[in-house]
C-alpha positions as CSV (number, residue, x, y, z in Angstrom):
1,X,101.6,-117.8,5.9
2,X,98.4,-117.4,8.0
3,X,96.4,-116.2,5.1
4,X,97.4,-119.1,2.8
5,X,96.7,-121.6,5.5
6,X,93.2,-120.2,6.0
7,X,92.5,-120.3,2.3
8,X,93.7,-123.9,2.1
9,X,91.6,-124.9,5.1
10,X,88.5,-123.2,3.7
11,X,89.0,-124.9,0.3
12,X,89.5,-128.3,2.0
13,X,86.4,-128.0,4.1
14,X,84.3,-126.7,1.1
15,X,85.5,-129.7,-0.9
16,X,84.8,-132.1,1.9
17,X,81.3,-130.7,2.3
18,X,80.5,-131.0,-1.4
19,X,81.9,-134.5,-1.5
20,X,79.8,-135.5,1.6
21,X,76.7,-134.1,0.0
22,X,77.3,-135.9,-3.2
23,X,78.0,-139.1,-1.4
24,X,74.8,-138.8,0.7
25,X,72.8,-138.2,-2.5
26,X,74.3,-141.2,-4.1
27,X,73.6,-143.4,-1.1
28,X,70.0,-142.1,-0.9
29,X,69.5,-142.9,-4.6
30,X,71.0,-146.4,-4.2
31,X,68.8,-147.0,-1.2
32,X,65.7,-146.0,-3.1
33,X,66.6,-148.3,-6.0
34,X,67.3,-151.3,-3.7
35,X,64.0,-150.7,-1.8
36,X,62.1,-150.7,-5.0
37,X,63.7,-153.9,-6.2
38,X,63.0,-155.7,-2.9
39,X,59.5,-154.4,-2.9
40,X,58.9,-155.7,-6.4
41,X,60.3,-159.1,-5.5
42,X,58.0,-159.4,-2.4
43,X,55.0,-158.4,-4.6
44,X,55.9,-161.1,-7.0
45,X,56.3,-163.6,-4.2
46,X,53.0,-162.8,-2.6
47,X,51.2,-163.1,-6.0
48,X,52.8,-166.5,-6.6
49,X,51.9,-167.6,-3.1
50,X,48.3,-166.3,-3.5
51,X,48.0,-168.3,-6.8
52,X,49.3,-171.5,-5.0
53,X,46.9,-171.1,-2.2
54,X,44.0,-170.5,-4.6
55,X,44.9,-173.6,-6.5
56,X,45.1,-175.7,-3.4
57,X,41.7,-174.3,-2.2
58,X,40.2,-175.2,-5.6
59,X,41.6,-178.8,-5.3
60,X,40.3,-179.1,-1.8
61,X,36.8,-178.0,-2.7
62,X,36.8,-180.2,-5.8
63,X,37.8,-183.3,-3.7
64,X,35.3,-182.7,-0.8
65,X,32.2,-183.7,-2.7
66,X,33.8,-186.9,-3.9
67,X,34.7,-187.8,-0.4
68,X,31.1,-187.2,0.7
69,X,29.8,-189.3,-2.1
70,X,32.1,-192.1,-1.3
71,X,31.0,-192.0,2.4
72,X,27.3,-192.1,1.4
73,X,27.9,-195.1,-0.8
74,X,29.6,-197.1,1.9
């Protein structure tokens, strides 16, 4: 009875260790994929924001001479 119990416990702990390792590998892979997706979204957001700021700066520099001309005429 003692020998069979030891074999069963050894098998159980071996299976638990393998399942744990497989689960950790899966979680690490899932984390890497999620990190890459969020990083890509933030890169797209920053590019969009940079384009918006550039457009606003172009509009601002384009309107500044007009305001100066109007002030000189008055």
